[in-house]
C-alpha angles and dihedrals in degrees: 000000000000121000138167104242131194114208097169134021113252145080126357093268088068087076106096128189108230141166110246135165118278113262120256132214112267103181135029092254096050122122125201112215132194101226114228095170142359131181139213127244132182089258088063096061091039089056092043092052093048093245091126098039094107090065106019106048115185131179113247131259089054137172113219131201126116101191127064141175119180151104128297112248101172139003132203122242091258097053112115105165104054142045134194109285097029117135111232143172133195150110123298117220112259089221089071133045111289143216102290085103143072091258136022135185120215140154116273090239088070094059142069135179110285114248104261096214096064136057127255088253091057094041092053089058094062118056106073098035092040094052091045093052091043093053092045096050105032138109089007091067094052092046095053125070116218091359121196108219131189115201115186121214093016094182095057129092098272092034097056090052095042093051091057094044093049093048090048088059093052099255127151100242127209121181143175126229142127120280093256089066097045095102092047096052093045090052088055095052110280112149095186128024124201120200101225091198096062104020134058100227092204089062093049102053139047141160092046121169098198136015124192101203111202106156115066150306095282090056089047091066093040090055090062089063095059100044121094121233110282090028130121137237111197110191125192093189119090096176090231098130093054093044091048091053091048103039107015128254100295101039087039089063090051093049090048092051091051091049093051091048090050091050092051092047093050089052092048092052090051095046092250130129100236107187135170106213119216108187116245119196111236122176093210091057092047088052091049090050091050090052092053090050091052090050091052093244094117121042118189115238112212118183103182139351122219128185117241090254088064097049092124090055089049090055091048090052092046093053092057087079091225099107117135103210113323142342111224131203116217112213100167127026 
């Protein structure tokens, strides 16, 4: 089968399309999936460049890809939730080869039935960002009446999902983006839009119940100043790539750990839940996301589609930081 393989950490052109053997089941609960579509996420190019290697150690050569939508080809003897021919979507485990390939093997706990009302291309855009937004916002949203929520980078992958989820739960939603994305974020549920290029968002908002921090470590600390006591700042930035570049992979992990502890402590002293969210794949949450998609609550936002042969170009485009929603990789027509 064809796969995009990484033999050496570095720039996008290090991703090479190669013919490799089809993957095999390794455990009784493994599922082999024919990949129809994958997508790219910031973690993909951070892993490819080596910026995450202090914490996420993979054996090279490696096939990336942490989102998948496809069809079940084979199931292990312990699989209870899926059968051959089922259409599924989910998140491959980074410890094994991923979905930048014509087939992938992953545990059944990392999959759910694909939403029937959308295409594989749309479904592949959802798992990682959907789970991330879900785990940042819930259960705080459901526990807070008339919540005021700030979602940074509302036009990005996590942001476009989070806006819709927050609005579904009745929150007043504030977001940051550039003017070109104003119409998009408002269509997804934003009540107030802050132009991050001309406005300091931390001077524009206050009395916030929940912040989804998606930009960087400086904004992580600023978010603590706008959240009310008892509120929550959920950050999806560990600071590891910058610390790796500055201190190397091993000391970079140490510096990152100290930074995360400092963030948590500052929150504690201010009566705020300051959490760094590392996405965990949960089948029940994937199923809940699929249900919201079927109900029309969540609409996938796909910016561009690249064929597998252009995976390097997809990474280049992703790293521009100008993606509206997600970039998707088409494996099968």
